[in-house]
C-alpha positions as CSV (number, residue, x, y, z in Angstrom):
1,M,8.4,-12.4,12.7
2,I,8.0,-8.8,11.6
3,L,10.2,-6.1,13.2
4,V,8.2,-2.9,13.6
5,I,10.7,0.0,13.9
6,G,9.1,2.9,15.6
7,G,6.6,0.4,17.1
8,T,5.4,2.7,19.9
9,G,4.9,5.7,17.6
10,T,1.8,6.9,15.7
11,T,1.8,4.5,12.8
12,G,4.1,1.8,14.2
13,R,1.8,1.0,17.2
14,L,-1.1,0.6,14.8
15,V,0.8,-1.7,12.5
16,A,1.9,-3.8,15.5
17,A,-1.7,-4.0,16.7
18,K,-3.0,-5.0,13.3
19,L,-0.3,-7.7,12.9
20,A,-1.2,-9.1,16.4
21,A,-4.9,-9.1,15.5
22,A,-4.1,-11.0,12.3
23,G,-2.2,-13.6,14.4
24,R,1.2,-12.5,13.0
25,Q,4.2,-12.3,15.4
26,A,5.6,-8.7,15.6
27,R,8.5,-7.3,17.6
28,V,8.1,-3.7,18.6
29,A,11.3,-1.7,18.3
30,S,11.8,1.8,19.7
31,R,14.4,4.1,21.1
32,R,13.2,3.1,24.6
33,A,12.6,-0.6,25.0
34,S,9.3,-1.6,26.4
35,A,7.9,-4.8,27.9
36,E,6.7,-5.9,24.5
37,G,9.7,-4.9,22.5
38,V,13.4,-4.2,22.0
39,R,15.5,-1.1,22.0
40,F,16.4,0.2,18.5
41,D,18.3,3.3,17.6
42,W,19.2,4.1,14.0
43,Y,22.5,5.6,15.2
44,D,23.4,2.8,17.6
45,R,24.4,-0.1,15.5
46,G,24.8,-2.2,18.6
47,T,20.9,-2.3,18.8
48,H,20.5,-3.7,15.3
49,D,21.4,-7.3,15.6
50,T,19.1,-8.0,18.6
51,A,16.2,-6.2,16.9
52,L,16.7,-8.2,13.7
53,D,17.1,-11.6,15.4
54,G,14.5,-13.9,13.7
55,A,12.9,-11.2,11.6
56,T,11.7,-12.0,8.1
57,G,9.9,-8.7,7.5
58,L,10.3,-5.0,8.5
59,Y,8.1,-2.0,8.9
60,L,10.4,1.0,8.8
61,I,10.2,4.7,9.6
62,A,13.2,6.8,8.7
63,P,15.4,8.3,11.4
64,L,13.6,11.4,12.7
65,G,15.3,14.7,12.0
66,D,17.6,13.3,9.3
67,A,17.3,15.1,6.0
68,D,19.3,12.4,4.2
69,P,18.7,9.1,6.0
70,A,20.2,6.9,3.3
71,S,23.6,6.7,4.9
72,T,22.1,5.4,8.1
73,M,19.3,3.2,6.6
74,L,21.1,1.5,3.7
75,P,23.7,-0.3,5.9
76,F,20.9,-1.5,8.2
77,L,18.9,-2.8,5.3
78,D,21.9,-4.6,4.0
79,L,22.3,-6.2,7.5
80,A,18.6,-7.0,7.5
81,R,18.9,-8.8,4.2
82,R,21.9,-10.8,5.4
83,A,19.9,-11.7,8.6
84,G,17.1,-13.2,6.6
85,V,14.7,-10.3,6.1
86,R,12.8,-10.8,2.8
87,R,10.3,-8.0,2.8
88,A,10.4,-4.4,4.0
89,V,7.7,-1.7,4.1
90,L,8.8,1.9,4.4
91,L,6.6,4.7,5.7
92,S,7.2,7.5,3.2
93,S,5.4,10.1,1.2
94,S,4.6,10.3,-2.5
95,A,5.5,13.9,-2.2
96,I,9.1,12.8,-2.0
97,D,10.4,11.9,-5.5
98,A,13.9,10.6,-5.9
99,G,16.2,13.4,-5.1
100,T,13.6,16.0,-4.3
101,P,11.6,17.1,-1.2
102,G,7.8,18.3,-0.9
103,L,2.9,20.2,2.5
104,G,0.6,23.6,2.5
105,E,-2.8,24.0,0.7
106,V,-3.6,20.4,1.7
107,Q,-3.3,21.4,5.4
108,A,-5.7,24.3,4.9
109,Q,-8.2,22.0,3.3
110,L,-7.9,19.6,6.1
111,G,-8.4,22.3,8.6
112,E,-11.6,23.4,6.9
113,M,-12.9,19.8,6.9
114,I,-12.1,19.2,10.5
115,T,-13.7,22.5,11.4
116,D,-16.9,21.4,9.6
117,L,-17.0,18.1,11.3
118,L,-16.2,19.4,14.8
119,G,-18.3,22.5,14.5
120,R,-15.5,24.6,16.0
121,P,-12.7,26.5,14.1
122,V,-9.5,24.8,13.2
123,R,-7.3,27.0,11.1
124,H,-4.3,26.6,9.0
125,R,-1.9,29.5,9.0
126,A,0.2,29.6,5.9
127,V,3.8,30.6,6.2
128,D,6.5,30.9,3.6
129,E,9.3,28.4,3.3
130,D,11.9,30.5,5.1
131,A,9.5,31.2,8.0
132,L,8.6,27.5,8.3
133,T,12.3,26.6,8.2
134,A,13.0,29.1,11.0
135,Y,10.1,27.7,13.0
136,H,11.4,24.1,12.7
137,E,14.9,25.2,13.7
138,A,13.6,27.1,16.7
139,H,11.9,23.9,17.8
140,G,15.1,21.8,17.7
141,L,15.4,20.5,14.1
142,A,18.7,20.5,12.4
143,P,18.9,23.3,9.7
144,D,19.1,20.9,6.8
145,Y,16.2,18.8,8.0
146,A,14.1,22.0,8.8
147,R,14.7,23.2,5.2
148,F,13.8,19.8,3.8
149,L,10.5,19.7,5.7
150,A,9.6,23.3,4.7
151,G,10.4,22.4,1.1
152,L,7.9,19.6,1.2
153,D,5.2,22.1,2.1
154,T,6.2,24.3,-0.9
155,A,6.1,21.3,-3.3
156,V,2.7,20.2,-2.1
157,A,1.4,23.8,-2.4
158,A,2.7,23.8,-6.0
159,G,0.7,20.6,-6.8
160,S,3.0,17.7,-6.2
161,E,0.2,15.7,-4.6
162,D,-2.5,16.5,-7.1
163,R,-3.2,13.0,-8.3
164,V,-5.3,9.9,-7.5
165,T,-3.7,6.5,-7.2
166,T,-4.9,2.9,-6.5
167,T,-2.3,2.3,-3.8
168,V,-4.7,1.9,-0.8
169,A,-6.8,-0.6,-2.7
170,D,-3.7,-2.4,-4.1
171,V,-2.2,-2.7,-0.6
172,T,-5.2,-3.3,1.6
173,G,-7.7,-4.9,-0.8
174,R,-10.2,-2.2,0.2
175,P,-11.1,1.1,-1.4
176,A,-9.6,4.2,0.0
177,R,-11.8,6.4,2.2
178,T,-12.0,10.2,2.0
179,F,-10.2,12.2,4.7
180,R,-13.7,13.5,5.6
181,D,-14.9,9.9,6.3
182,F,-11.8,9.1,8.3
183,C,-12.3,12.2,10.5
184,R,-16.0,11.5,10.9
185,D,-15.1,8.0,12.2
186,R,-12.2,9.1,14.4
187,L,-13.8,12.3,15.7
188,A,-17.2,10.7,16.6
189,G,-18.0,11.9,20.1
190,A,-15.4,14.7,20.0
191,P,-16.9,17.8,21.7
192,C,-18.4,20.2,19.1
193,A,-19.0,23.9,19.5
194,A,-22.7,23.2,20.2
195,D,-21.6,21.0,23.2
196,A,-19.5,23.7,24.8
């Protein structure tokens, strides 16, 4: 059985659905237990054993809002290993090198692409790292995590993501699609400016 942490979230629910469609047993774990899953909270170790019971694989997202999640995640991963988990997949970013943070120009390009596909304006408004940190803090993020996220934008703007890899094909067995193709598929039927 595969434990999907964050299983009701954006990526976790998709992973759980794909596993179910492939005939694989998945346990959805989230901060609020649902009919299909169990309660799991990174900061409540009392939820870990129940979530891990019978799991042989994990899909993980880091604790939200934690700039340095290792102190929370590593003890859990050790517990998971002792409980019989043999494989773990972590949702992460290639913008995050060991010990360093890293998003900005990419967002502007994505805004232009979505504008083109929808036929109505979607704009990216660039802000500097200090302003973005302040924005995140004003919306409830801890100062160190706010600075970390803003630093990711700065790193991407400086070119940290300027590369092509074979990861998608290696993992899925299918070639990667462009973001434009992804949006075209996902935004099919979305109201365009001409429809308004």
